C-alpha positions as CSV (number, residue, x, y, z in Angstrom):
1,M,0.0,0.0,0.0
2,S,2.8,2.4,1.0
3,D,4.7,1.8,-2.3
4,N,1.5,2.3,-4.3
5,L,0.8,5.6,-2.5
6,E,4.4,6.8,-3.1
7,R,4.0,6.0,-6.8
8,L,0.7,7.9,-6.9
9,I,2.1,10.9,-5.1
10,G,5.1,10.9,-7.5
11,N,2.7,10.8,-10.5
12,V,0.6,13.6,-9.0
13,A,3.8,15.7,-8.7
14,L,4.0,15.2,-12.5
15,G,0.5,16.5,-13.0
16,D,-1.2,13.1,-13.5
17,R,-4.9,13.6,-12.9
18,K,-5.7,9.9,-13.0
19,A,-3.1,9.3,-10.3
20,F,-4.6,12.2,-8.2
21,S,-8.0,10.6,-8.6
22,A,-6.6,7.2,-7.5
23,L,-4.8,8.8,-4.5
24,Y,-8.0,10.5,-3.5
25,D,-10.0,7.2,-3.7
26,A,-7.4,5.4,-1.7
27,T,-7.0,8.0,1.1
28,C,-10.1,10.2,1.3
29,T,-12.0,8.1,3.9
30,K,-9.1,8.2,6.4
31,L,-8.3,11.9,5.8
32,F,-11.9,12.9,6.1
33,G,-12.0,11.0,9.5
34,V,-9.0,13.0,10.6
35,A,-10.6,16.3,9.7
36,L,-14.0,15.3,11.1
37,R,-12.4,14.3,14.4
38,I,-10.7,17.7,14.8
39,L,-13.5,19.9,13.4
40,N,-16.5,17.9,14.7
41,D,-18.6,19.3,11.8
42,R,-19.2,17.4,8.6
43,A,-19.4,20.4,6.3
44,S,-16.2,22.0,7.7
45,A,-14.5,18.6,7.5
46,E,-15.5,18.3,3.8
47,D,-14.1,21.8,3.2
48,A,-10.9,20.9,5.0
49,L,-10.6,17.7,3.0
50,Q,-11.0,19.6,-0.3
51,E,-8.3,22.1,0.9
52,T,-6.1,19.2,1.9
53,Y,-6.2,17.7,-1.6
54,M,-5.6,21.1,-3.2
55,K,-2.4,21.3,-1.1
56,V,-1.5,17.7,-2.1
57,W,-1.9,18.6,-5.8
58,R,0.2,21.8,-5.5
59,H,2.9,20.3,-3.3
60,A,3.2,16.6,-4.2
61,D,6.7,17.4,-5.5
62,R,7.8,18.1,-1.9
63,Y,6.9,14.6,-0.7
64,A,10.1,12.8,-1.6
65,A,12.2,15.1,0.5
66,N,10.2,15.1,3.7
67,G,11.2,11.7,5.2
68,L,7.7,10.6,6.1
69,S,5.6,7.6,5.0
70,P,3.0,8.6,2.4
71,M,0.1,8.2,4.7
72,T,1.8,10.1,7.5
73,W,2.5,12.9,5.1
74,L,-1.1,13.0,4.0
75,I,-2.5,12.8,7.5
76,T,-0.2,15.6,8.6
77,I,-1.5,17.8,5.8
78,A,-5.1,17.0,6.7
79,R,-4.5,17.4,10.4
80,N,-2.8,20.8,10.0
81,T,-5.4,22.0,7.5
82,A,-8.2,21.1,9.9
83,I,-6.5,22.7,12.9
84,D,-5.9,25.9,10.8
85,R,-9.6,25.9,9.8
86,L,-10.6,25.4,13.4
87,R,-8.4,28.3,14.5
88,R,-9.9,30.6,11.9
89,V,-13.4,30.1,13.2
90,Q,-12.8,29.9,17.0
91,S,-10.8,31.8,19.5
92,A,-7.7,30.4,21.1
93,E,-9.6,29.4,24.2
94,D,-12.1,27.5,22.2
95,V,-9.3,25.6,20.4
96,D,-7.8,24.6,23.7
97,A,-11.2,23.4,25.0
98,M,-11.7,21.4,21.7
99,A,-8.2,19.9,22.0
100,E,-9.0,18.7,25.6
101,R,-12.3,17.2,24.4
102,L,-10.6,15.5,21.5
103,S,-7.9,14.0,23.8
104,D,-10.6,12.5,26.1
105,K,-12.5,10.6,23.4
106,G,-12.0,7.0,22.6
107,P,-10.5,5.8,19.4
108,S,-11.9,7.3,16.2
109,P,-12.8,5.3,13.1
110,E,-9.5,6.1,11.4
111,Q,-7.6,5.2,14.5
112,A,-9.4,1.9,14.7
113,V,-8.5,1.1,11.1
114,V,-4.9,1.9,11.7
115,A,-4.9,-0.1,14.9
116,R,-6.4,-3.1,13.2
117,S,-4.0,-3.1,10.2
118,E,-0.7,-2.5,11.9
119,A,-1.2,-2.2,15.6
120,G,1.5,-4.6,16.6
121,R,4.2,-3.1,14.4
122,I,3.3,0.5,15.4
123,A,3.3,-0.4,19.1
124,R,6.7,-2.1,18.8
125,C,8.1,0.9,17.0
126,L,6.6,3.4,19.5
127,D,8.1,1.3,22.3
128,E,11.5,1.9,20.8
129,L,11.1,5.7,21.2
130,D,11.8,7.7,24.3
131,P,8.5,7.6,26.4
132,K,8.0,11.4,26.2
133,H,8.6,11.3,22.4
134,A,6.2,8.4,22.0
135,A,3.5,10.2,24.0
136,A,4.0,13.4,22.0
137,V,3.5,11.4,18.7
138,R,0.3,9.8,20.1
139,W,-1.1,13.1,21.3
140,A,-0.2,15.0,18.1
141,Y,-1.1,12.5,15.4
142,L,-3.8,10.4,17.1
143,D,-5.5,12.9,19.4
144,G,-5.0,16.0,17.3
145,L,-3.1,18.2,19.8
146,S,-1.3,21.1,18.3
147,Y,2.4,21.7,18.9
148,A,1.5,24.5,21.3
149,D,-0.8,22.2,23.2
150,L,1.9,19.6,23.5
151,A,4.5,22.2,24.7
152,R,2.1,23.2,27.5
153,K,1.1,19.6,28.3
154,L,4.8,18.4,28.5
155,D,6.1,21.7,29.9
156,T,8.7,21.8,27.1
157,P,9.7,24.6,24.7
158,L,7.8,24.6,21.4
159,N,10.8,24.2,19.2
160,T,11.9,21.1,21.3
161,I,8.4,19.6,20.7
162,R,8.9,20.1,16.9
163,T,12.3,18.5,17.0
164,W,11.0,15.6,19.1
165,L,8.2,15.0,16.6
166,R,10.4,15.2,13.6
167,R,13.0,12.8,15.0
168,A,10.3,10.5,16.3
169,L,8.6,10.3,12.9
170,L,11.9,9.6,11.2
171,S,12.6,6.8,13.7
172,L,9.1,5.4,13.2
173,Q,9.5,5.5,9.5
174,E,12.8,3.6,9.8
175,C,11.3,1.1,12.2
176,M,8.2,0.5,10.0
177,S,10.3,-0.1,6.9
178,R,12.2,-3.0,8.6
């Protein structure tokens, strides 16, 4: 699946509309779930999904250099797009309250799919990380916390959180490719 997504993203970078359509078909359900979990509004999530795929179309050529798996790259774009959309419509206090509600919920549909497909591998790879780094990855990419939320939650400087997440994602990618 990962190789197919990488191939599709590479073809999208070349302007291949059929590859873009295939990429959309293969990933839209998961990315919509990410946006819906953060925005908690179907119409806003649909708008965020459209914006996500516009970003993918415009920036597919940047994928190869980012060091992430294709699905992680796509989920990151969807997550950041949804958080940006949320921030545009709500005050900072409302975003913090929403992040707290999101972190208290059980697994979302997209998390359940990921957990079923590769739970053992992901768990082993996360166990190889420093516990704080593993927690930061879970909170950021599974619970939708922003970098600022993580910095407050972990009482750690924002740039350190960014470094932790970047290094943790690279370590996870390396572990998952074994």
